[in-house]
C-alpha positions, 0 to 999 in steps of 0.5 A, a space after each residue: 513497476 519492479 520486475 519480480 525475479 521469482 516470476 516466470 516470463 518477466 511478469 510484473 507486480 501491479 501497484 496502486 498509488 494513493 495520493 492524498 491531500 493532507 490536512 495537517 492533522 496526522 490522526 485524521 489523515 491516517 484514520 481515513 487511510 486506515 478505513 480504506 485499507 480495512 475495507 479493501 485490503 486487510 484479510 485479502 490473501 491474494 490481492 491483484 495489486 501487490 504494492 501500494 504507494 502512499 504519500 505522507 506519513 502513514 500506518 497501514 503496515 500496522 494493519 497487516 494480518 497473517 497471510 496478507 501479501 500486500 505491501 505499503 511503501 511511502 512514495 517519498 522513499 522510492 520516488 524522491 
């Protein structure tokens, strides 16, 4: 996980990797993922996990609310 240059003592951000078996139905795949993020991440101003990686096309960044500090990155972009 990347070192955050703004944190003292070389602390690192915690990440969560979500690897899904994709069904080929983008709407269904994203609905399941949205349910997870809505229950576990949205509205959490200080999550212990700061960065989420998800495989496949996804839309959790659309769920971010003011004050949320988590980020979602496609696995394929950072780990080709």
